[in-house]
N, C-alpha and C positions, 0 to 999 in steps of 0.2 A: 504494500500500500504506500503510495507516494505521500510525502508530507507537504502540506500547503505552504507556499512561500509567504513570508510575512507581508502584510498589506503595506503598500507604499503610501506614505503620507504626502498628500498634495501640498503645494506651496501655500495654498489658502488655509490649510489646516495646521500649518506649522506655528507653534506658539512663539510669539515675538514679544520682546520687552518694550513697553511704552516709554516714551521720553517723560521727564518730570511734568511737563505741561499737559501731556495727554493723560498721564497717570492721575492728575487732579480730577479727571472726569471718569475714566474707566477703571481706576485702581492700578496698583503697581505690579500686580502679578502678570507674568507672561500670558498672552492670549492669542488665539488664532485671529487672523484678519476679520473673519466672519463675526466672531464674538465682539471684536472692537467696534465694528460697524453697528451691530445690534445695540451695544451699550451706548454709542453716540446717539442713535435714534431714540433710545429710551430717554436719554438726557434732554435731547431737543424737544421731545413731546412733553416731558414732565415740566419743562421750563417755558413751554409755549413759544418756541423760537422760530417756528416756520412763519414766513412772510404771509400775512392773511390775504394779500392781493395776488400772490403767486406762491403756491405751496411748494414749488420746486426749489425755492430759495430759502436759505437758512440765515436768520439774523443772529449774529454772533454776540453773546454776552462776553464778559471779561475772560472767563475760562476758555471758551471756544475761540476767542480772538487770539489767545496765546498760541493755540494750535494752528488755526487757519491763516492768521496774519492779516486779516481784513475784516471789515464790519459785516459783510454779506457775501455768502458763497452759494453756488448752485449745488444740488445734491450730487451732480456729476463731478464737480471740482473737488468736493469734499474727500472722496476716496483717494485721490492723488495727493492731496495736501496731508492727509493723515498718514499715508505711507512713509512720508519723510520723518515721522515721529515713531517709527517702529524699527527695532533692530534685533 
């Protein structure tokens, strides 16, 4: 009987350490990108940071601005900007 090869971990599922600025939102434990994105959306919704006129835009509070670098970002920009805070 052949033994099963260990499952490969995709790049998205690899746990990455957040920068101090990102850790203020998602916590300091290493997380996969998918969990970081979910935690960010939980934070955005809990703090009512979606632009009411255009829900695809996120209005950054002080914590989010430290990560994103600007006052407002689109949900598509967000993933690229957050990637710079994961190592």
